[in-house]
N, C-alpha and C positions, 0 to 999 in steps of 0.2 A: 539529594535525589539526582541521579545521573540520567542523561538522555541516552537512551539506547536506540541506535539506528535500526536494529532489527525489529524493535517494538513498534515503530511507526508503520502503520498499515495503510492500505490503499483506499482511503476514504473517498476520494474523488473518483477513483476507478470504480468503487462500489456504486456510486451514483450512475455512472455510465452503464454498469451491469444491470441496475434496476431499470434503466431505460430500455436496454436490450431485452430484458425479461418481459416488459410490457409489450414490446414489439413482437416478441415471440408469441405471446398470448393472442395478440391480434391476428398474427399469421395463422395460428392454429384454428382460430374461429373462422377466418376467411377460407381456409382450405377445407374445413369440415373434418377436424382431426379424426374422429372415430370412423366416419365413413371413408375417409381418404385411405386409412390403413386397410380397410376391407377391400377397396378397389385397387390395391397394389401400389399405392403411393409409397415411395421409398423415403423414410424419415431418418435423420441423423441428429445427434446431440453433441454439443461441444461445451465443456466446462471451462469457461474463460479464466476463472480463478486458478485452476490447475495449470493452465497455460502460463499465466503470469507468475506462477510460483515454481513450476517444474521444468519449463522449457530451457534449453541452452541459452537462448538470447536473454531470457528473464534472469537467469542466474548470473550471466555475464554483466548485465545491467546493474543488478543488485551489488555485485562486487565492485564494479566501477564507481557507483555512487557512494558506497561505503568508503572507498579509498579517497574520493574527493572530499568527503566530509569528516574523515577521521581526525584531522588536526583540530578542526573546530569542536568536535565532540570531546576530544581530550582536553582542550582548553576549558570547556564548560565543566567537565568533571573536576579539573584542577581548581577552578573558581568555587565550585560547590564545596570541595574539601576545605579550601581556605576559609570560606564563610563558616562552615561547621566548626573548625578549630577556633576561629575568632569568637564565635558564639559561646563555645565551651570555656574559653579563657575569660570572657566577660562574666559568665555565670560564676566562675570561681572568684573573680576579682570584685564582683558587684558589692558584696557586703562591706568592703573596706574603702570603696570609692565614695567621693563626695557626690552629693545630689547632682551638681552640674556636670561632673565628669561622667557619671552614670548616664545621664540624659544624652550627653554628647556621644558616647559610645553606642548607645541604643540607636540614635539617629544614623550614625555611621553604618551600623549593621543593617538597618532598614534600607539605607541607600544602596548598599552592596547587594542586598537581597533583591531589591527592585531592579537593579542593573542586571543581575543574573537572570531573573525571570524574563526581562525584555530580550536578552540575548538568546535564551532558550526558545522564546516564541519566534524570533527572527530565524534561528537555526531550523526550527521545525517547518516554518513557511518556505524557506529556501530549499530544504530537503524535499518537501512535498512537491514543490514546483519542479525541481530537477527530476524527481522520480516520475512524475506525471509525464514529463517530456519523453523520458526513456520508454515508459510503458505505452504511451500513445503510439510510438513507433512499432512496438511489439504487437499491439492490437491491430495496427494497420497490416503488418506482415502476416499475422494470423488470419485476418480476414481474406487476404489474397490466397493463402494456403487453403482455407476452408472452401473458397470458390473453386479453386483448382481441383480439390478432392471431390467436390459436388459434381463438377463436370466430368471428371474421369470415372467416377463410380455411379453416375446417373442418379444422384439424389434429387428428389423433388423439393424437399424442405429440410433445412438444417436449423435447428433451434439452438440458440446460445443461452445457457443457464436456465434451468427449470427447477421447480421445487422437488419433483420426483421424476425419474426417468428409468426405463428399462435398460440395463447395461448392454444389451445386445445392439442397441442403436447408438451407443456412445462411441464417437470417433475421435475423442480428445487425444488418445495416444497417437493416432495417425497424424493429427495436426502437430503435436509436439515433435514427433519424428520428422515431419516435413520441415519444421522450423530449424531442426538441428542440422540440416544438410547445408 
């Protein structure tokens, strides 16, 4: 089983998004969401996940991180392939091996497998840590862009991430465009 860099998702970013969602819910309650719209309050919505996936800084960060971790990922794939071929060779040779040789090779394979699993965990932890560093910077820049857009376009409330939202108040594309400058 190979470790795919693109398959590793933004789990800790998701926790941050959940916190932002809770904050948005509190803000909606405090503002009086329904009556605020009726009184002319200008609302906006930003999809943080889209920003972290589609913005130029996010794509650049993803490419940068993939480049940084490519060699380690390739090494892990090579180790996994070696383990797989060793296991196949063992399966083929097992019937003719003595009990002690069979046990010895099983232990060797188990040790190689444990080492591979440890290296995969370390890789994923390092990758996640590095990705979180890069994405934290992007979120910071996005928040600055959101505040600038809110001031320029006179928004009263901008909600980040919601379960459902009317597309007419979605300003995510504006934020992505602002980050691309």
